[in-house]
ZAKOL-937773 format. One record per residue (C-alpha): residue number from 0; residue in one letter; x, y, z. Coordinates in nm, 2 decimals. Example, Ala and Ser with C-alpha at 12.3 -4.5 7.8 and 13.67 -1.06 7.14 Angstrom:
% ZAKOL-937773
+------+------+--------+--------+--------+
: resi : resn :   east :  north :     up :
+------+------+--------+--------+--------+
:    0 :    a :   1.23 :  -0.45 :   0.78 :
:    1 :    s :   1.37 :  -0.11 :   0.71 :
+------+------+--------+--------+--------+
***
This chain:
% ZAKOL-937773
+------+------+--------+--------+--------+
: resi : resn :   east :  north :     up :
+------+------+--------+--------+--------+
:    0 :    x :  -0.31 :   0.39 :  -2.29 :
:    1 :    x :  -0.40 :   0.02 :  -2.26 :
:    2 :    x :  -0.23 :   0.04 :  -2.64 :
:    3 :    x :   0.10 :   0.10 :  -2.50 :
:    4 :    x :   0.12 :  -0.30 :  -2.38 :
:    5 :    x :  -0.04 :  -0.48 :  -2.66 :
:    6 :    x :   0.31 :  -0.44 :  -2.88 :
:    7 :    x :   0.41 :  -0.74 :  -2.54 :
:    8 :    x :   0.01 :  -0.94 :  -2.60 :
:    9 :    x :  -0.10 :  -1.16 :  -2.91 :
:   10 :    x :  -0.41 :  -0.91 :  -2.71 :
:   11 :    x :  -0.62 :  -0.73 :  -2.92 :
:   12 :    x :  -0.73 :  -0.37 :  -2.74 :
:   13 :    x :  -1.05 :  -0.50 :  -2.70 :
:   14 :    x :  -0.90 :  -0.85 :  -2.50 :
:   15 :    x :  -0.65 :  -0.60 :  -2.39 :
:   16 :    x :  -0.96 :  -0.35 :  -2.22 :
:   17 :    x :  -1.10 :  -0.65 :  -2.08 :
:   18 :    x :  -0.86 :  -0.76 :  -1.91 :
:   19 :    x :  -0.78 :  -0.41 :  -1.68 :
:   20 :    x :  -1.18 :  -0.42 :  -1.63 :
:   21 :    x :  -1.19 :  -0.76 :  -1.45 :
:   22 :    x :  -0.85 :  -0.62 :  -1.32 :
:   23 :    x :  -1.03 :  -0.32 :  -1.16 :
:   24 :    x :  -1.33 :  -0.61 :  -1.02 :
:   25 :    x :  -1.10 :  -0.83 :  -0.83 :
:   26 :    x :  -1.18 :  -1.09 :  -1.08 :
:   27 :    x :  -0.82 :  -1.36 :  -0.99 :
:   28 :    x :  -0.66 :  -1.42 :  -1.35 :
:   29 :    x :  -0.76 :  -1.73 :  -1.43 :
:   30 :    x :  -1.12 :  -1.71 :  -1.36 :
:   31 :    x :  -1.04 :  -1.35 :  -1.65 :
:   32 :    x :  -0.91 :  -1.59 :  -1.87 :
:   33 :    x :  -1.21 :  -1.78 :  -1.91 :
:   34 :    x :  -1.49 :  -1.50 :  -1.98 :
:   35 :    x :  -1.21 :  -1.39 :  -2.22 :
:   36 :    x :  -1.09 :  -1.69 :  -2.44 :
:   37 :    x :  -0.79 :  -1.65 :  -2.32 :
:   38 :    x :  -0.45 :  -1.85 :  -2.23 :
:   39 :    x :  -0.39 :  -1.85 :  -1.85 :
:   40 :    x :  -0.03 :  -1.73 :  -1.82 :
:   41 :    x :  -0.17 :  -1.48 :  -2.12 :
:   42 :    x :  -0.40 :  -1.26 :  -1.83 :
:   43 :    x :  -0.12 :  -1.39 :  -1.55 :
:   44 :    x :   0.13 :  -1.18 :  -1.77 :
:   45 :    x :  -0.04 :  -0.87 :  -1.82 :
:   46 :    x :  -0.21 :  -0.87 :  -1.42 :
:   47 :    x :   0.18 :  -0.92 :  -1.30 :
:   48 :    x :   0.23 :  -0.59 :  -1.59 :
:   49 :    x :  -0.06 :  -0.38 :  -1.44 :
:   50 :    x :   0.07 :  -0.44 :  -1.09 :
:   51 :    x :   0.44 :  -0.33 :  -1.17 :
:   52 :    x :   0.28 :  -0.01 :  -1.35 :
:   53 :    x :   0.05 :   0.06 :  -1.05 :
:   54 :    x :   0.43 :   0.06 :  -0.78 :
:   55 :    x :   0.54 :   0.29 :  -1.04 :
:   56 :    x :   0.27 :   0.51 :  -1.02 :
:   57 :    x :   0.23 :   0.46 :  -0.59 :
:   58 :    x :   0.58 :   0.58 :  -0.59 :
:   59 :    x :   0.55 :   0.90 :  -0.81 :
:   60 :    x :   0.24 :   1.05 :  -0.64 :
:   61 :    x :   0.40 :   0.94 :  -0.26 :
:   62 :    x :   0.46 :   1.27 :  -0.15 :
:   63 :    x :   0.28 :   1.32 :   0.18 :
:   64 :    x :   0.26 :   1.66 :   0.36 :
:   65 :    x :  -0.02 :   1.83 :   0.62 :
:   66 :    x :  -0.15 :   1.61 :   0.92 :
:   67 :    x :   0.02 :   1.23 :   0.88 :
:   68 :    x :  -0.01 :   0.92 :   1.07 :
:   69 :    x :   0.28 :   0.68 :   1.07 :
:   70 :    x :   0.24 :   0.30 :   1.17 :
:   71 :    x :   0.43 :  -0.03 :   1.11 :
:   72 :    x :   0.26 :  -0.39 :   1.06 :
:   73 :    x :   0.32 :  -0.73 :   0.98 :
:   74 :    x :   0.18 :  -0.98 :   0.78 :
:   75 :    x :   0.20 :  -1.34 :   0.69 :
:   76 :    x :   0.28 :  -1.60 :   0.90 :
:   77 :    x :   0.22 :  -1.68 :   1.21 :
:   78 :    x :   0.28 :  -1.43 :   1.48 :
:   79 :    x :   0.43 :  -1.55 :   1.79 :
:   80 :    x :   0.39 :  -1.43 :   2.14 :
:   81 :    x :   0.72 :  -1.21 :   2.15 :
:   82 :    x :   0.84 :  -0.97 :   2.27 :
:   83 :    x :   0.81 :  -0.57 :   2.18 :
:   84 :    x :   0.80 :  -0.59 :   1.84 :
:   85 :    x :   0.94 :  -0.88 :   1.71 :
:   86 :    x :   0.82 :  -1.10 :   1.42 :
:   87 :    x :   0.92 :  -1.41 :   1.32 :
:   88 :    x :   0.82 :  -1.48 :   0.94 :
:   89 :    x :   0.65 :  -1.21 :   0.92 :
:   90 :    x :   0.72 :  -0.86 :   0.63 :
:   91 :    x :   0.73 :  -0.58 :   0.80 :
:   92 :    x :   0.53 :  -0.27 :   0.66 :
:   93 :    x :   0.59 :   0.06 :   0.75 :
:   94 :    x :   0.26 :   0.29 :   0.63 :
:   95 :    x :   0.23 :   0.70 :   0.61 :
:   96 :    x :  -0.11 :   0.82 :   0.55 :
:   97 :    x :  -0.25 :   1.22 :   0.51 :
:   98 :    x :  -0.55 :   1.22 :   0.73 :
:   99 :    x :  -0.86 :   1.23 :   0.47 :
:  100 :    x :  -0.68 :   1.14 :   0.22 :
:  101 :    x :  -0.40 :   0.88 :   0.05 :
:  102 :    x :  -0.06 :   0.63 :   0.23 :
:  103 :    x :   0.23 :   0.49 :   0.16 :
:  104 :    x :   0.38 :   0.18 :   0.27 :
:  105 :    x :   0.70 :   0.02 :   0.14 :
:  106 :    x :   0.82 :  -0.33 :   0.35 :
:  107 :    x :   1.12 :  -0.30 :   0.49 :
:  108 :    x :   1.38 :  -0.49 :   0.71 :
:  109 :    x :   1.33 :  -0.36 :   1.00 :
:  110 :    x :   1.20 :  -0.13 :   1.24 :
:  111 :    x :   1.51 :   0.04 :   1.32 :
:  112 :    x :   1.48 :   0.45 :   1.42 :
:  113 :    x :   1.74 :   0.47 :   1.13 :
:  114 :    x :   1.53 :   0.34 :   0.87 :
:  115 :    x :   1.15 :   0.50 :   0.96 :
:  116 :    x :   1.30 :   0.85 :   0.99 :
:  117 :    x :   1.47 :   0.78 :   0.66 :
:  118 :    x :   1.18 :   0.69 :   0.45 :
:  119 :    x :   0.95 :   0.99 :   0.70 :
:  120 :    x :   1.26 :   1.28 :   0.57 :
:  121 :    x :   1.16 :   1.11 :   0.19 :
:  122 :    x :   0.80 :   1.11 :   0.15 :
:  123 :    x :   0.69 :   1.45 :   0.40 :
:  124 :    x :   0.81 :   1.83 :   0.40 :
:  125 :    x :   0.96 :   1.95 :   0.71 :
:  126 :    x :   0.69 :   2.12 :   0.94 :
:  127 :    x :   0.38 :   1.87 :   0.88 :
:  128 :    x :   0.19 :   1.75 :   1.13 :
:  129 :    x :   0.28 :   1.34 :   1.32 :
:  130 :    x :   0.09 :   1.16 :   1.44 :
:  131 :    x :   0.26 :   0.82 :   1.61 :
:  132 :    x :   0.16 :   0.59 :   1.89 :
:  133 :    x :   0.46 :   0.57 :   2.18 :
:  134 :    x :   0.68 :   0.34 :   1.96 :
:  135 :    x :   1.07 :   0.43 :   2.03 :
:  136 :    x :   1.20 :   0.42 :   1.68 :
:  137 :    x :   1.03 :   0.78 :   1.66 :
:  138 :    x :   1.21 :   0.92 :   1.84 :
:  139 :    x :   1.40 :   1.21 :   1.69 :
:  140 :    x :   1.10 :   1.35 :   1.51 :
:  141 :    x :   1.11 :   1.70 :   1.70 :
:  142 :    x :   1.45 :   1.75 :   1.52 :
:  143 :    x :   1.35 :   1.67 :   1.21 :
:  144 :    x :   1.20 :   1.94 :   1.20 :
:  145 :    x :   0.82 :   1.80 :   1.22 :
:  146 :    x :   0.51 :   1.84 :   1.51 :
:  147 :    x :   0.51 :   1.54 :   1.65 :
:  148 :    x :   0.22 :   1.33 :   1.85 :
:  149 :    x :   0.20 :   1.08 :   2.05 :
:  150 :    x :  -0.08 :   0.90 :   2.10 :
:  151 :    x :  -0.15 :   0.58 :   2.34 :
:  152 :    x :  -0.37 :   0.41 :   2.24 :
:  153 :    x :  -0.59 :   0.37 :   2.59 :
:  154 :    x :  -0.63 :   0.69 :   2.64 :
:  155 :    x :  -0.89 :   0.96 :   2.44 :
:  156 :    x :  -0.81 :   1.29 :   2.29 :
:  157 :    x :  -1.14 :   1.56 :   2.32 :
:  158 :    x :  -0.88 :   1.81 :   2.06 :
:  159 :    x :  -0.99 :   1.67 :   1.65 :
:  160 :    x :  -0.61 :   1.71 :   1.61 :
:  161 :    x :  -0.49 :   1.44 :   1.93 :
:  162 :    x :  -0.76 :   1.11 :   1.79 :
:  163 :    x :  -0.63 :   0.83 :   1.76 :
:  164 :    x :  -0.41 :   0.74 :   1.43 :
:  165 :    x :  -0.71 :   0.49 :   1.32 :
:  166 :    x :  -0.68 :   0.59 :   0.94 :
:  167 :    x :  -0.35 :   0.41 :   0.91 :
:  168 :    x :  -0.53 :   0.11 :   1.13 :
:  169 :    x :  -0.83 :   0.11 :   0.87 :
:  170 :    x :  -0.58 :   0.07 :   0.59 :
:  171 :    x :  -0.46 :  -0.20 :   0.72 :
:  172 :    x :  -0.77 :  -0.40 :   0.75 :
:  173 :    x :  -0.88 :  -0.36 :   0.39 :
:  174 :    x :  -0.54 :  -0.49 :   0.27 :
:  175 :    x :  -0.48 :  -0.75 :   0.51 :
:  176 :    x :  -0.83 :  -0.83 :   0.44 :
:  177 :    x :  -0.77 :  -0.78 :   0.04 :
:  178 :    x :  -0.47 :  -1.00 :   0.03 :
:  179 :    x :  -0.65 :  -1.28 :   0.26 :
:  180 :    x :  -0.78 :  -1.36 :  -0.09 :
:  181 :    x :  -0.46 :  -1.50 :  -0.24 :
:  182 :    x :  -0.28 :  -1.83 :  -0.13 :
:  183 :    x :   0.11 :  -1.84 :  -0.17 :
:  184 :    x :   0.15 :  -1.54 :  -0.24 :
:  185 :    x :   0.56 :  -1.56 :  -0.28 :
:  186 :    x :   0.80 :  -1.27 :  -0.09 :
:  187 :    x :   0.96 :  -1.18 :  -0.35 :
:  188 :    x :   0.63 :  -1.07 :  -0.48 :
:  189 :    x :   0.48 :  -0.95 :  -0.23 :
:  190 :    x :   0.51 :  -0.58 :  -0.30 :
:  191 :    x :   0.31 :  -0.57 :  -0.59 :
:  192 :    x :   0.01 :  -0.67 :  -0.38 :
:  193 :    x :   0.08 :  -0.46 :  -0.12 :
:  194 :    x :   0.11 :  -0.14 :  -0.34 :
:  195 :    x :  -0.18 :  -0.25 :  -0.56 :
:  196 :    x :  -0.35 :  -0.19 :  -0.24 :
:  197 :    x :  -0.25 :   0.10 :  -0.18 :
:  198 :    x :  -0.35 :   0.21 :  -0.48 :
:  199 :    x :  -0.69 :   0.09 :  -0.45 :
:  200 :    x :  -0.81 :   0.25 :  -0.12 :
:  201 :    x :  -0.60 :   0.56 :  -0.27 :
:  202 :    x :  -0.82 :   0.60 :  -0.56 :
:  203 :    x :  -1.10 :   0.39 :  -0.40 :
:  204 :    x :  -1.33 :   0.67 :  -0.54 :
:  205 :    x :  -1.26 :   0.67 :  -0.82 :
:  206 :    x :  -1.29 :   0.48 :  -1.23 :
:  207 :    x :  -0.97 :   0.17 :  -1.22 :
:  208 :    x :  -1.00 :   0.07 :  -1.51 :
:  209 :    x :  -0.97 :   0.39 :  -1.73 :
:  210 :    x :  -0.70 :   0.53 :  -1.47 :
:  211 :    x :  -0.52 :   0.20 :  -1.50 :
:  212 :    x :  -0.57 :   0.26 :  -1.84 :
:  213 :    x :  -0.37 :   0.58 :  -1.82 :
:  214 :    x :  -0.11 :   0.45 :  -1.64 :
:  215 :    x :  -0.06 :   0.19 :  -1.89 :
+------+------+--------+--------+--------+
***
């Protein structure tokens, strides 16, 4: 309940619930503070506490099974004309999406085979079906106990089980579009905003203010 935050604030229950509602509506903290009549730093602190709670919620609900799309994407900075998956000044994010279901994301230091396969083993039970592109780091998923289909973007598959991995790409577009609204996100806070986008995507058809209150 939202009341669990009250001992850490000087806000009334009404003010706190109003901040949660404005957060769910993606109203910036400074504007939310003006609307409710509280200090900007107080609103920013509540937004930070909410985002931290969403990170924990995403980790709790992260187990995926069935048909899973996997992919990596790059956030921030300016991508240069580098070969392969090399990037400069960007945060690398690995994503897994259950088809017609939830997404799970994690920033990673690199896209090595060992690192990506470790995350898959942590989040996806053996026997599930995994769809990826042709990237070499996905080699070995068959020996890990998964059914593995490689989907090349230039190919078209008539069978619905082998359609392109556009589900996870839809999430990347969703997250990047929303994150562009924020200027100067500190690298140390990036995961908070990323997991917020994950949470919003996974619960986009639900009553977000009520759901966030339950989490808090």
